[in-house]
N, C-alpha and C positions, 0 to 999 in steps of 0.2 A: 783777693777781691772781697773787701769788706763792704757792709751796707752803709750807704750815706744817708743816715736818718734825718739830718737837718733839711734836706730838700723836700721832704714829704709835705710839709706845710705849704711850700711854694707850689708843689705839684697839685695839691687840693685847690688852691686859689686859681691856678691855670685852668684846670678842668671845669670849674664852676663858671669862671668869668669869660674864658676864651672859647670853650667848646660846648657850654650848656649841658654838661654832664654832672649829675648830682648823686649818682648811685655808683658805688665802687665794689668790685669783686677782688678781694685781696688774697695774695699768696696762691694764685692759680698758675696757669701755664706761663703767661707772659711775665709774671713776677717771679718765675723760677722757684715757686714755693717748695717743690720737692728737691731742690738743690740746696736748701737752707737747713740748718740744724733746727731742732725743736725750739731751742732758746731763741734763735734768730726769728723764727716764725712768730713766736709770742711777742717779741719786741716790735716787729713790723706791724702786727695787728694792733698792738697798743698805740703805736704812733698814728696810724690811720684813724683809729677811733678818736684819739685825743685831738688831732688836727682837724678832723671832720666835724667836730661838735658844733652845732648851730650853722654849719655850712653845707653839709651833705645830708641828703634825705635818708640814705641807707648805706651802711657798710656791712657787707656780707663777707665772712671769712671762710676761705677754703681750709678745711681741717683734715682732708684725706691724707692717709699715710699707708705705708705697707703693712703696718701692724696695728692691731686694735687698740692697744694700750696708749700709744702715742696719739692716735686719732681721738680717743676719749679725753685725753689730757688737754689737747688743743680745743676740743669742743667746750669743755668745762671752763677753760681759760677765756674763750670768746664770750661766754655768758657772763663771766665775772667782770670783764672790762666794758660791758655794755654794747656789744656788737648787735646788729639788727637781724642776723641770721647766720647759719652755717651751711656749708656745702661739702659734699664728699664725693670723690671719684671712687670707682671700683678698684680694689687692690689689684696690682698687675704683675706680681711675680708668682705668688701662689694665687691663682685665679679662681673665682667662683665659677662653678661648672653649670649652675642653673640659677633661675630667678630666686628660688627659696633660700639658697645659700647666700646670695648677694644681699637679699633683704635681711637675713639674720645678722649679717655684719653691719649693715646700715642702721638697723634697729638698735644695736648695742651702742653705736656712736651717738645716735640721736638721744638715747636715754641718759647720756652724760650731761646733756643740756636740754632737759625736756621742755623748758619754757621758750626756747628759741625756735623760730621757723627753720625748718630743715629742708634742704634742697639736694637733689641728686645731680651730680655733674657727669653727664653722659658724653664721653669723648672716646669712643671705641678705637679710633685711629691711633691713639697713644696708649690706651690701656690694653688693647687686644681682647677686651671682654665684649663679646658680640651680642649679649642679651639685649633684645629689642626694648626700647624705652616704653613702647606701648604695652608690652607684656609686663614689664616691671611695675608700671603704674596701676595695673589692674588689681584693685583691692589693697593698695599699699597703705592707705590711711588707717585701715583696720589694724595693721601691724605697727605702723609708725604714726601715732596721733599728731605729732608735730609736723608731719610732712606737708610742705606748702607748694612745692613745684620742682621744676626741672631746668637745668641749664643744658640745652640740647646742642652739642657741638659735633654735628654729623651732617652729611649731605643727603641722607635718606629722607626725602620729603614725604614719602609714603608713611614711614614710621612716625614722623613728626605730625603729619596731618591726622593720623589715627589717635595720637596722644590728645590732640585738640578735640576731635570728634567724640571720643569716648569718655571725655572728662569735663565736658563743658558745663555740667551742673555742679562741679565740685570747686569752682573758683580757684583752681590751681594757677600759679604763675608759670606760664610756659614760655621760657626765655630762649631765644634762638641765638646760636653761637657761631654761625658761619656768615661773616659780615657781607661777603659778596653775593649771598643768596637771601638777604634779609627781606627784600620786597616779596619774594615768593612765599616766605614764611608768614609775613603779615597777611597776605591774601588767605592763607590757610588758617589764620587766627592766632598767631603769636601775640602774647601780651606784652612783650618787651624783648630786649636784646642785650647780650653781653659779649663784648669783643675787644680785641686789641686795637683795631684801627680807630675806635671811637676816642682813643687818647688824642689823636691828631686830626681825625676827620669827623669829630662829633658834630660840629656845626653843619657840615654838609649832610650828614645822616639825619640830623634833626630836620633839615629842609625836606628831605625825602619823607620822613614821618609825617610832617605837617601836610605835605601835598597828598599823601595817602589818606590822612584823616579828612581832608577837604574833598575827597573822591576825585582828585585831579590825577588820574592814573598816568596820563602822558608825561606830566612833570615828574612824578615819582619815578617812572621808568627812566627818564632822562638822567636823574640823579643816580639811580642804581647803576646804569650803564657807565657813567663817568667814574664812579667808585670802582666798578669792575675793571675798567681800563687800567686804573692804577694798580690794583691788586694783581691783575693778569700780567702786567708788565714786570712787577717785582718778583712774582712767583717764578717767572722765567729766568730771572737773575739769581734766584736762590733766596727764598724768603722764609724767615723763621723768627724766633725770639730775639736773636742777636741783631737782626736787621730791623726789627720793630723798635728796639732800643735806639738804634742809630737814627731812624727816621724821627722818633719822638724828640730826641735831643736836637735834631736839626730844626724841627718845626717850632718847638716850645722854647728853645734856648736853655732848658733845664738839663744839667748833665745827668743822663741816665746811667752813665758808666758802662763798662764792658760786662759781658755775661760771666758767669762762673763756669769753670771747666765741668764737664767736657765740652761745653759750647765754646765756639771761637768767636772773637770779635768780628763784626762786619768790616769789610774792606772799605778803604776810602773810595775806591772805584764804584762800589755799590752805592755808597751815600751820594756821590756826585750824580750818578745816573738817576737815583730816586728823586733827588732835588730837582733835576731838570724836568722829570716827568710831572712832579707836583706843580711846578711853575707852568708847564704847558697846559695843564688842566685847570689852572687858576685856583689851586687848592692852598696856596700859601697866604691868602688874605681872606678874612671872613667877615661878612656883615653881621650885625647883632641879630639874634634869633632867640625865640623862647626855648625852654628846656623840653626835652623829650624823655620818653621812658627807656633810657639806655643806661647801661653800666659799662664803665671802663674797667679793664682788667689791669691789676697792678701786681 
């Protein structure tokens, strides 16, 4: 399973022109960043920055790793290639037992690229690190001057709401990462969103964002419920990174390829069922729409 670098330019053009997505989060969960070697992660980051030049507004590189040295190397590399920011998950084998330990790790990574905006990638369902984001954010800029915000990939809306409430004077980017709950997060004050479905439902989500900005809550709710219907359906079929690749290939026509082991390729049955559901929801053709403040995960 080798990386197909030549399709990244095509991928950029598709996201911008077809989905209205101009911000990219690279080497995260959807992009299987932690299944790639350090060399591969560097090459992927370089290609996204190169292909996105003058087309994308922001390319944020996830540089989290299980060990500090690799994370620092990736952070430094992201700065060298002209990335717009870096993000880091909590290490998840030897785990931080408290907020101070986690901030110490994050601070050392951020210090390797002090001029780059730094984001914490909060995804406790995968890391097993249950330190609440609200607690982590309390005083974090004193320890990490380049800290700019949070990618919050958790369903705990109390925690997320408190992140917004307690930091509204600090101009943090509070980016929500659970696509099927985005409208709830917008009501609480999310400043943007990062998610896998924006690769192929970007236009539809932009319509929801636009309705929300126009204070047309009924329309925004209608869009969110339709998106939920699709996500709810595929979750019941078994929905993960492999299935996301299959859906993106189906919708975009760009070959996303199979996942890397230990993940297994999505079945043809899954893809056929997902296609039928997309068609029934009228999600396979999109009218033109302005861009929203979303990032696709790659």
